[in-house]
VEXDREN-537753 format. One record per residue (C-alpha): residue number from 1; residue in one letter; x, y, z. Coordinates in pm, 1 decimal. Example, Ala and Ser with C-alpha at 12.3 -4.5 7.8 and 13.67 -1.06 7.14 Angstrom:
2
+-----+------+----------+----------+----------+
!  nr ! rest !        x !        y !        z !
+-----+------+----------+----------+----------+
!   1 !    A !   1230.0 !   -450.0 !    780.0 !
!   2 !    S !   1367.0 !   -106.0 !    714.0 !
+-----+------+----------+----------+----------+
//
This chain:
358
+-----+------+----------+----------+----------+
!  nr ! rest !        x !        y !        z !
+-----+------+----------+----------+----------+
!   1 !    X !   5342.7 !   -817.7 !  11342.3 !
!   2 !    X !   5592.4 !   -769.3 !  11060.0 !
!   3 !    X !   5564.4 !   -952.8 !  10736.4 !
!   4 !    X !   5819.0 !  -1207.8 !  10619.3 !
!   5 !    X !   5888.1 !  -1387.5 !  10294.3 !
!   6 !    X !   6132.8 !  -1671.4 !  10258.4 !
!   7 !    X !   6371.5 !  -1672.2 !   9961.9 !
!   8 !    X !   6335.7 !  -1990.0 !   9761.7 !
!   9 !    X !   6243.6 !  -2089.6 !   9405.2 !
!  10 !    X !   5901.5 !  -2197.5 !   9516.5 !
!  11 !    X !   5713.8 !  -1957.1 !   9734.9 !
!  12 !    X !   5413.1 !  -2069.5 !   9936.4 !
!  13 !    X !   5185.5 !  -1788.0 !  10052.0 !
!  14 !    X !   4975.9 !  -1825.6 !  10359.3 !
!  15 !    X !   4754.2 !  -1513.2 !  10380.8 !
!  16 !    X !   4536.3 !  -1431.0 !  10674.4 !
!  17 !    X !   4522.1 !  -1055.7 !  10725.3 !
!  18 !    X !   4704.5 !   -736.4 !  10637.8 !
!  19 !    X !   4984.9 !   -855.2 !  10861.4 !
!  20 !    X !   4999.7 !  -1196.9 !  10688.1 !
!  21 !    X !   5308.1 !  -1413.4 !  10684.1 !
!  22 !    X !   5446.7 !  -1515.1 !  10349.7 !
!  23 !    X !   5604.7 !  -1849.8 !  10439.5 !
!  24 !    X !   5831.3 !  -2050.6 !  10200.0 !
!  25 !    X !   5901.5 !  -2414.2 !  10192.1 !
!  26 !    X !   6247.7 !  -2389.4 !  10341.3 !
!  27 !    X !   6540.4 !  -2155.6 !  10320.7 !
!  28 !    X !   6642.4 !  -1829.7 !  10481.2 !
!  29 !    X !   6368.4 !  -1586.3 !  10585.4 !
!  30 !    X !   6402.4 !  -1224.9 !  10470.9 !
!  31 !    X !   6197.1 !   -942.1 !  10607.4 !
!  32 !    X !   5996.5 !   -705.3 !  10395.9 !
!  33 !    X !   6044.6 !   -336.8 !  10462.3 !
!  34 !    X !   5746.2 !   -126.1 !  10567.8 !
!  35 !    X !   5818.9 !    112.0 !  10281.7 !
!  36 !    X !   5963.2 !     94.3 !   9931.1 !
!  37 !    X !   6111.0 !    400.8 !   9762.7 !
!  38 !    X !   6058.6 !    413.2 !   9387.2 !
!  39 !    X !   6227.2 !    665.5 !   9167.9 !
!  40 !    X !   6039.2 !    671.6 !   8834.3 !
!  41 !    X !   5949.2 !    865.1 !   8527.1 !
!  42 !    X !   5652.4 !   1090.3 !   8574.1 !
!  43 !    X !   5308.7 !    949.8 !   8480.8 !
!  44 !    X !   5460.2 !    596.2 !   8453.7 !
!  45 !    X !   5281.8 !    393.4 !   8713.5 !
!  46 !    X !   4919.1 !    298.9 !   8775.1 !
!  47 !    X !   4842.4 !    418.4 !   9135.9 !
!  48 !    X !   4604.8 !    128.7 !   9171.2 !
!  49 !    X !   4884.8 !   -124.8 !   9124.1 !
!  50 !    X !   5072.6 !     40.1 !   9413.0 !
!  51 !    X !   4762.6 !     31.6 !   9632.6 !
!  52 !    X !   4708.5 !   -331.0 !   9548.3 !
!  53 !    X !   5072.9 !   -422.6 !   9634.7 !
!  54 !    X !   5040.1 !   -246.4 !   9967.3 !
!  55 !    X !   4711.8 !   -431.2 !  10043.3 !
!  56 !    X !   4869.5 !   -766.0 !   9965.3 !
!  57 !    X !   5218.7 !   -720.4 !  10114.2 !
!  58 !    X !   5179.6 !   -445.1 !  10364.9 !
!  59 !    X !   5446.3 !   -235.7 !  10194.4 !
!  60 !    X !   5384.5 !    127.0 !  10120.9 !
!  61 !    X !   5542.9 !    246.0 !   9791.4 !
!  62 !    X !   5663.0 !    609.7 !   9796.3 !
!  63 !    X !   5728.4 !    738.1 !   9445.0 !
!  64 !    X !   5945.8 !   1031.7 !   9339.7 !
!  65 !    X !   5979.8 !   1126.5 !   8966.6 !
!  66 !    X !   6244.1 !   1251.7 !   8725.3 !
!  67 !    X !   6218.3 !   1377.3 !   8364.3 !
!  68 !    X !   6533.6 !   1235.9 !   8199.2 !
!  69 !    X !   6777.3 !    949.6 !   8226.4 !
!  70 !    X !   7052.8 !   1210.1 !   8275.7 !
!  71 !    X !   6867.8 !   1357.2 !   8570.1 !
!  72 !    X !   6839.8 !   1009.2 !   8726.8 !
!  73 !    X !   7211.4 !    942.8 !   8667.5 !
!  74 !    X !   7319.0 !   1278.6 !   8815.6 !
!  75 !    X !   7110.6 !   1208.0 !   9128.7 !
!  76 !    X !   7280.1 !    873.5 !   9193.6 !
!  77 !    X !   7622.5 !   1010.7 !   9110.7 !
!  78 !    X !   7565.4 !   1286.8 !   9361.1 !
!  79 !    X !   7523.4 !   1022.4 !   9629.1 !
!  80 !    X !   7146.3 !    972.8 !   9661.1 !
!  81 !    X !   7111.3 !    656.9 !   9871.2 !
!  82 !    X !   6744.0 !    634.5 !   9971.2 !
!  83 !    X !   6595.6 !    468.6 !   9656.8 !
!  84 !    X !   6514.8 !     95.9 !   9642.8 !
!  85 !    X !   6403.6 !     87.8 !   9279.2 !
!  86 !    X !   6473.3 !    301.2 !   8967.3 !
!  87 !    X !   6355.8 !    281.9 !   8603.7 !
!  88 !    X !   6637.3 !    365.0 !   8365.2 !
!  89 !    X !   6623.1 !    323.4 !   7992.6 !
!  90 !    X !   6839.5 !     77.4 !   7805.2 !
!  91 !    X !   7155.6 !    284.9 !   7724.6 !
!  92 !    X !   7150.6 !    430.0 !   8075.8 !
!  93 !    X !   7148.9 !     83.0 !   8227.3 !
!  94 !    X !   7470.0 !     21.8 !   8037.2 !
!  95 !    X !   7625.6 !    345.8 !   8176.5 !
!  96 !    X !   7509.9 !    261.0 !   8531.3 !
!  97 !    X !   7651.8 !    -89.5 !   8517.4 !
!  98 !    X !   7982.2 !     56.9 !   8404.4 !
!  99 !    X !   7980.6 !    292.9 !   8698.2 !
! 100 !    X !   7885.5 !     12.3 !   8940.2 !
! 101 !    X !   7566.7 !    192.4 !   9044.4 !
! 102 !    X !   7338.5 !   -105.8 !   9012.7 !
! 103 !    X !   7304.3 !   -416.7 !   9235.3 !
! 104 !    X !   7286.4 !   -764.6 !   9091.5 !
! 105 !    X !   6943.6 !   -918.5 !   9115.0 !
! 106 !    X !   6869.8 !  -1240.1 !   9296.8 !
! 107 !    X !   6662.4 !  -1422.9 !   9035.2 !
! 108 !    X !   6536.4 !  -1667.8 !   9294.3 !
! 109 !    X !   6329.3 !  -1382.1 !   9440.4 !
! 110 !    X !   6178.6 !  -1310.3 !   9096.3 !
! 111 !    X !   6029.2 !  -1640.0 !   8965.8 !
! 112 !    X !   5805.1 !  -1446.5 !   8730.4 !
! 113 !    X !   6110.2 !  -1365.9 !   8516.2 !
! 114 !    X !   5992.0 !  -1661.7 !   8306.5 !
! 115 !    X !   5718.3 !  -1438.4 !   8175.3 !
! 116 !    X !   5956.0 !  -1207.0 !   7986.3 !
! 117 !    X !   5938.7 !  -1233.7 !   7614.0 !
! 118 !    X !   6257.0 !  -1401.0 !   7463.2 !
! 119 !    X !   6307.4 !  -1081.5 !   7261.3 !
! 120 !    X !   6379.0 !   -891.8 !   7583.1 !
! 121 !    X !   6521.4 !  -1174.3 !   7797.8 !
! 122 !    X !   6882.3 !  -1124.2 !   7705.2 !
! 123 !    X !   6912.6 !   -748.0 !   7636.2 !
! 124 !    X !   7242.2 !   -625.1 !   7486.7 !
! 125 !    X !   7269.3 !   -352.8 !   7751.3 !
! 126 !    X !   7231.6 !   -611.2 !   8036.3 !
! 127 !    X !   7290.6 !   -965.7 !   7913.6 !
! 128 !    X !   7098.3 !  -1219.9 !   8113.5 !
! 129 !    X !   6903.7 !   -951.4 !   8305.9 !
! 130 !    X !   7173.1 !   -954.3 !   8569.6 !
! 131 !    X !   7094.1 !   -608.9 !   8700.0 !
! 132 !    X !   6758.0 !   -515.3 !   8560.9 !
! 133 !    X !   6423.1 !   -643.6 !   8444.6 !
! 134 !    X !   6240.5 !   -495.1 !   8141.9 !
! 135 !    X !   5939.9 !   -287.1 !   8250.6 !
! 136 !    X !   5782.9 !   -135.9 !   7938.0 !
! 137 !    X !   5916.5 !    -65.8 !   7587.3 !
! 138 !    X !   5811.2 !    177.7 !   7321.0 !
! 139 !    X !   5910.0 !    425.1 !   7056.8 !
! 140 !    X !   5981.5 !    796.1 !   7036.0 !
! 141 !    X !   5806.2 !    981.3 !   6759.0 !
! 142 !    X !   5560.3 !   1256.5 !   6689.1 !
! 143 !    X !   5232.6 !   1329.2 !   6870.6 !
! 144 !    X !   4984.9 !   1558.0 !   6695.1 !
! 145 !    X !   4642.6 !   1708.7 !   6690.6 !
! 146 !    X !   4433.6 !   1532.1 !   6427.1 !
! 147 !    X !   4215.5 !   1834.3 !   6386.5 !
! 148 !    X !   4518.0 !   2017.2 !   6241.8 !
! 149 !    X !   4649.8 !   1743.4 !   6012.9 !
! 150 !    X !   4455.1 !   1562.4 !   5743.6 !
! 151 !    X !   4728.0 !   1305.8 !   5718.1 !
! 152 !    X !   4961.8 !   1181.3 !   5996.1 !
! 153 !    X !   5279.9 !   1398.1 !   6012.2 !
! 154 !    X !   5494.0 !   1083.6 !   5961.5 !
! 155 !    X !   5826.7 !   1253.0 !   5890.1 !
! 156 !    X !   6080.1 !   1441.6 !   6102.8 !
! 157 !    X !   6048.5 !   1708.7 !   5833.3 !
! 158 !    X !   5745.0 !   1836.6 !   6023.4 !
! 159 !    X !   5980.5 !   1932.7 !   6305.5 !
! 160 !    X !   6293.8 !   2026.8 !   6115.2 !
! 161 !    X !   6230.0 !   2122.9 !   5743.8 !
! 162 !    X !   6197.9 !   2508.3 !   5741.7 !
! 163 !    X !   5937.0 !   2494.8 !   5461.0 !
! 164 !    X !   5719.1 !   2266.9 !   5677.8 !
! 165 !    X !   5802.5 !   2328.3 !   6042.4 !
! 166 !    X !   5784.9 !   2711.0 !   6010.7 !
! 167 !    X !   5410.3 !   2678.8 !   5946.3 !
! 168 !    X !   5377.9 !   2558.4 !   6308.8 !
! 169 !    X !   5607.8 !   2812.0 !   6468.9 !
! 170 !    X !   5552.6 !   2825.5 !   6846.2 !
! 171 !    X !   5338.6 !   2519.0 !   6831.3 !
! 172 !    X !   5608.9 !   2248.4 !   6853.3 !
! 173 !    X !   5768.7 !   2088.7 !   7164.7 !
! 174 !    X !   6084.8 !   1878.3 !   7172.0 !
! 175 !    X !   6187.5 !   1643.5 !   7450.9 !
! 176 !    X !   6424.8 !   1805.2 !   7699.6 !
! 177 !    X !   6656.4 !   1514.5 !   7654.4 !
! 178 !    X !   7003.2 !   1530.9 !   7486.7 !
! 179 !    X !   6999.5 !   1180.7 !   7331.1 !
! 180 !    X !   6640.6 !   1198.5 !   7211.2 !
! 181 !    X !   6656.9 !   1549.7 !   7070.0 !
! 182 !    X !   6990.2 !   1495.5 !   6901.8 !
! 183 !    X !   6870.0 !   1152.2 !   6792.6 !
! 184 !    X !   6565.8 !   1296.4 !   6619.2 !
! 185 !    X !   6785.3 !   1545.9 !   6432.8 !
! 186 !    X !   7034.4 !   1273.3 !   6335.0 !
! 187 !    X !   6766.8 !   1053.9 !   6196.5 !
! 188 !    X !   6623.1 !   1338.1 !   5991.2 !
! 189 !    X !   6970.5 !   1396.3 !   5852.6 !
! 190 !    X !   7004.4 !   1030.3 !   5760.9 !
! 191 !    X !   7252.9 !    935.2 !   6032.1 !
! 192 !    X !   7252.0 !    688.7 !   6318.6 !
! 193 !    X !   7109.1 !    827.7 !   6639.7 !
! 194 !    X !   7427.6 !    675.9 !   6800.9 !
! 195 !    X !   7663.7 !    862.4 !   6576.8 !
! 196 !    X !   8004.3 !    961.6 !   6724.4 !
! 197 !    X !   8114.0 !   1149.2 !   6415.8 !
! 198 !    X !   8178.2 !   1506.9 !   6526.1 !
! 199 !    X !   8078.9 !   1652.3 !   6188.9 !
! 200 !    X !   7743.4 !   1470.3 !   6194.8 !
! 201 !    X !   7678.1 !   1571.1 !   6554.3 !
! 202 !    X !   7758.5 !   1934.7 !   6465.9 !
! 203 !    X !   7504.3 !   1917.0 !   6180.8 !
! 204 !    X !   7245.1 !   1791.6 !   6429.1 !
! 205 !    X !   7331.9 !   2074.7 !   6667.4 !
! 206 !    X !   7294.4 !   2329.4 !   6385.1 !
! 207 !    X !   6959.5 !   2177.2 !   6286.8 !
! 208 !    X !   6823.9 !   2202.2 !   6639.0 !
! 209 !    X !   6945.8 !   2561.6 !   6664.0 !
! 210 !    X !   6778.8 !   2643.9 !   6333.1 !
! 211 !    X !   6457.2 !   2491.6 !   6472.2 !
! 212 !    X !   6456.4 !   2696.3 !   6790.9 !
! 213 !    X !   6242.3 !   2985.0 !   6664.2 !
! 214 !    X !   5952.7 !   2730.3 !   6602.1 !
! 215 !    X !   5984.5 !   2552.7 !   6940.3 !
! 216 !    X !   5736.9 !   2633.1 !   7210.5 !
! 217 !    X !   5933.8 !   2450.1 !   7478.5 !
! 218 !    X !   6182.6 !   2171.7 !   7546.7 !
! 219 !    X !   5972.1 !   1956.5 !   7776.3 !
! 220 !    X !   5967.9 !   1593.3 !   7891.3 !
! 221 !    X !   5671.6 !   1597.3 !   8130.5 !
! 222 !    X !   5382.5 !   1798.0 !   7992.3 !
! 223 !    X !   5412.3 !   1768.9 !   7615.2 !
! 224 !    X !   5103.4 !   1558.6 !   7563.9 !
! 225 !    X !   4877.7 !   1770.2 !   7784.3 !
! 226 !    X !   5006.8 !   2076.8 !   7601.3 !
! 227 !    X !   4871.9 !   1923.6 !   7276.8 !
! 228 !    X !   4536.8 !   1865.5 !   7440.8 !
! 229 !    X !   4527.3 !   2224.8 !   7565.7 !
! 230 !    X !   4579.7 !   2355.2 !   7216.1 !
! 231 !    X !   4902.5 !   2523.7 !   7328.4 !
! 232 !    X !   5083.2 !   2308.2 !   7059.3 !
! 233 !    X !   5004.1 !   2094.0 !   6758.7 !
! 234 !    X !   5315.4 !   1881.8 !   6725.7 !
! 235 !    X !   5514.2 !   1718.5 !   6995.9 !
! 236 !    X !   5834.6 !   1504.3 !   7004.3 !
! 237 !    X !   5768.9 !   1236.7 !   7264.0 !
! 238 !    X !   5702.7 !    883.6 !   7383.6 !
! 239 !    X !   5411.4 !    688.6 !   7232.2 !
! 240 !    X !   5231.7 !    581.8 !   7552.6 !
! 241 !    X !   5198.2 !    930.3 !   7693.6 !
! 242 !    X !   5012.4 !   1047.5 !   7381.2 !
! 243 !    X !   4782.5 !    748.1 !   7396.3 !
! 244 !    X !   4708.4 !    809.4 !   7761.0 !
! 245 !    X !   4618.5 !   1162.3 !   7669.9 !
! 246 !    X !   4404.1 !   1038.4 !   7378.1 !
! 247 !    X !   4180.5 !    852.3 !   7623.2 !
! 248 !    X !   4066.8 !   1188.5 !   7739.7 !
! 249 !    X !   4103.8 !   1377.8 !   7411.3 !
! 250 !    X !   4037.3 !   1178.2 !   7094.3 !
! 251 !    X !   4200.9 !   1448.6 !   6877.9 !
! 252 !    X !   4544.3 !   1347.9 !   7002.0 !
! 253 !    X !   4734.9 !   1066.3 !   6824.5 !
! 254 !    X !   5084.7 !    947.6 !   6747.4 !
! 255 !    X !   5300.2 !    844.2 !   6450.8 !
! 256 !    X !   5645.1 !    690.2 !   6395.4 !
! 257 !    X !   5845.4 !    893.4 !   6145.4 !
! 258 !    X !   5928.6 !    714.4 !   5816.9 !
! 259 !    X !   6301.4 !    795.8 !   5846.6 !
! 260 !    X !   6322.5 !    584.5 !   6158.0 !
! 261 !    X !   6304.3 !    652.4 !   6526.5 !
! 262 !    X !   6407.7 !    537.3 !   6872.0 !
! 263 !    X !   6302.4 !    202.9 !   7016.3 !
! 264 !    X !   6364.9 !    185.0 !   7386.7 !
! 265 !    X !   6300.2 !    -29.5 !   7692.3 !
! 266 !    X !   6268.5 !     98.8 !   8043.8 !
! 267 !    X !   6387.6 !   -127.6 !   8319.0 !
! 268 !    X !   6325.2 !   -201.1 !   8685.8 !
! 269 !    X !   6669.0 !   -191.3 !   8858.7 !
! 270 !    X !   6791.2 !   -181.8 !   9216.7 !
! 271 !    X !   7061.0 !     70.9 !   9302.6 !
! 272 !    X !   7373.4 !    -60.5 !   9461.2 !
! 273 !    X !   7294.7 !    151.8 !   9770.8 !
! 274 !    X !   6928.7 !     43.7 !   9802.0 !
! 275 !    X !   6837.2 !     -9.9 !  10171.6 !
! 276 !    X !   6559.6 !   -257.5 !  10083.5 !
! 277 !    X !   6688.6 !   -470.0 !   9796.8 !
! 278 !    X !   6480.8 !   -777.2 !   9883.4 !
! 279 !    X !   6155.5 !   -580.1 !   9900.7 !
! 280 !    X !   6239.0 !   -427.3 !   9561.0 !
! 281 !    X !   6278.2 !   -777.5 !   9416.7 !
! 282 !    X !   5948.2 !   -886.0 !   9564.5 !
! 283 !    X !   5791.7 !   -577.1 !   9399.5 !
! 284 !    X !   5951.6 !   -655.5 !   9064.1 !
! 285 !    X !   5811.3 !  -1009.3 !   9083.9 !
! 286 !    X !   5463.4 !   -867.7 !   9153.7 !
! 287 !    X !   5491.1 !   -633.3 !   8846.2 !
! 288 !    X !   5571.5 !   -939.5 !   8636.3 !
! 289 !    X !   5251.9 !  -1119.5 !   8724.2 !
! 290 !    X !   5055.7 !  -1140.7 !   8395.1 !
! 291 !    X !   4738.0 !   -982.1 !   8523.0 !
! 292 !    X !   4932.0 !   -701.6 !   8706.8 !
! 293 !    X !   5149.0 !   -627.4 !   8401.3 !
! 294 !    X !   4846.9 !   -612.6 !   8176.4 !
! 295 !    X !   4682.4 !   -376.0 !   8417.5 !
! 296 !    X !   4980.5 !   -144.8 !   8377.9 !
! 297 !    X !   4969.1 !   -172.6 !   7990.5 !
! 298 !    X !   4599.9 !   -103.3 !   7983.0 !
! 299 !    X !   4665.0 !    210.1 !   8198.7 !
! 300 !    X !   4986.0 !    333.2 !   8032.3 !
! 301 !    X !   4927.1 !    228.3 !   7670.0 !
! 302 !    X !   5291.8 !    125.3 !   7632.5 !
! 303 !    X !   5371.5 !   -224.1 !   7488.1 !
! 304 !    X !   5488.9 !   -483.2 !   7733.2 !
! 305 !    X !   5794.6 !   -712.1 !   7726.9 !
! 306 !    X !   5586.9 !   -966.0 !   7928.2 !
! 307 !    X !   5454.3 !  -1224.0 !   7684.2 !
! 308 !    X !   5235.7 !  -1385.9 !   7953.6 !
! 309 !    X !   5045.7 !  -1058.6 !   7993.6 !
! 310 !    X !   4920.8 !  -1044.1 !   7637.1 !
! 311 !    X !   4599.9 !  -1243.3 !   7696.5 !
! 312 !    X !   4497.3 !   -980.5 !   7953.5 !
! 313 !    X !   4581.8 !   -672.3 !   7746.6 !
! 314 !    X !   4305.5 !   -481.5 !   7565.1 !
! 315 !    X !   4282.6 !   -593.7 !   7198.9 !
! 316 !    X !   4264.2 !   -224.8 !   7103.2 !
! 317 !    X !   4616.7 !   -180.9 !   7235.9 !
! 318 !    X !   4760.1 !   -504.9 !   7092.1 !
! 319 !    X !   4625.3 !   -429.5 !   6745.0 !
! 320 !    X !   4735.8 !    -59.6 !   6724.0 !
! 321 !    X !   5046.9 !    -49.8 !   6500.2 !
! 322 !    X !   5167.3 !    271.5 !   6657.2 !
! 323 !    X !   5197.8 !     76.6 !   6989.9 !
! 324 !    X !   5296.8 !   -264.6 !   6857.3 !
! 325 !    X !   5471.1 !   -176.0 !   6523.9 !
! 326 !    X !   5460.8 !   -416.2 !   6232.3 !
! 327 !    X !   5792.5 !   -581.6 !   6117.5 !
! 328 !    X !   5858.8 !   -329.2 !   5838.2 !
! 329 !    X !   5842.1 !    -42.2 !   6093.3 !
! 330 !    X !   6049.7 !   -229.9 !   6355.4 !
! 331 !    X !   6328.0 !   -258.5 !   6099.6 !
! 332 !    X !   6357.5 !    121.9 !   6089.8 !
! 333 !    X !   6386.1 !    159.8 !   6473.7 !
! 334 !    X !   6719.6 !    199.6 !   6645.9 !
! 335 !    X !   6821.3 !    152.4 !   7009.1 !
! 336 !    X !   7004.9 !    434.1 !   7186.4 !
! 337 !    X !   7339.5 !    298.7 !   7303.2 !
! 338 !    X !   7615.5 !    426.6 !   7528.9 !
! 339 !    X !   7843.1 !    637.6 !   7315.7 !
! 340 !    X !   8128.7 !    635.9 !   7565.5 !
! 341 !    X !   8364.8 !    926.4 !   7544.8 !
! 342 !    X !   8137.9 !   1096.9 !   7291.8 !
! 343 !    X !   7885.5 !   1158.5 !   7571.1 !
! 344 !    X !   8074.5 !   1474.3 !   7661.1 !
! 345 !    X !   8051.9 !   1594.0 !   7302.3 !
! 346 !    X !   7675.5 !   1534.6 !   7300.8 !
! 347 !    X !   7643.8 !   1728.8 !   7619.4 !
! 348 !    X !   7850.6 !   2019.4 !   7495.4 !
! 349 !    X !   7652.3 !   2045.5 !   7171.5 !
! 350 !    X !   7318.4 !   2017.1 !   7357.4 !
! 351 !    X !   7431.4 !   2302.0 !   7587.5 !
! 352 !    X !   7502.9 !   2511.2 !   7283.8 !
! 353 !    X !   7155.7 !   2435.0 !   7145.8 !
! 354 !    X !   6986.0 !   2536.6 !   7472.6 !
! 355 !    X !   7205.1 !   2851.0 !   7501.3 !
! 356 !    X !   7139.4 !   2969.8 !   7146.3 !
! 357 !    X !   6898.2 !   3257.7 !   7092.6 !
! 358 !    X !   6565.9 !   3156.3 !   6937.8 !
+-----+------+----------+----------+----------+
//
């Protein structure tokens, strides 16, 4: 027997078996799909959460992964139509809304939206959470091997200053991401990571080209394990991935550069072409349950935009300033925003960086 859930503000669950019926107190019944197709960042979901969702709702979640927002965008622009749920970052949500790639969410199917912290409930890239719901947030900074550094390498100079970075030649990785890599260079130079000034962007390009002889790889998927394997000692990357690695290798840690860095939020969004929009909204609501959301945070070590989850999050995570930064650090963080027509300039300069000889 198939499983049904009725759309309404109040949902009454009557559970009996794996083929349970979810019956609401009135309204139009909607059928859950047998499968939900999730397109996500790599290493960004607790497999146990997916298993628990399937056990409760009878929906199998099939996950594919990507490495950058631009890869996700290109896939959708090329006509990919099989995904029910995607996880773009803030500025990419803005781009996708502009290109009409995202469906509007039915908030009646997501009553746990009330758990979202007010800081994230009206994001500038999607006012009112019309198209997306915040999933996790975090910062982009520097991961490192504590055996190598007596003090945290808390400056972009460790990646860009020739006198410093050259000491770690061949032991540095940079994210294979145009906005993050260019953004790090821009912050080191004292500029906004959303600069549209051609001269400033060319300076950032030149800095990245100058850095190339010291770079082991441009990588967005294995940079933390590379640290643990002693292939590298410094890595440009996302805070949670380093902390996940630190659970297995206590030498690995993370710092936010003093010049400032990226603050970001990843979001659960439904593509306009999603075949199972309602099932995706049910999954989003499940992720927003406080206990479920805390399970994800305790697994991923990224901070959560879900204020109701905090009581279930490990104190070690809540009290770590590199995960939940203090106010004075938050003031130095900057959101990546859509740079409009300058996107092509960023892409051209990034291509020149990648094509340059090391």
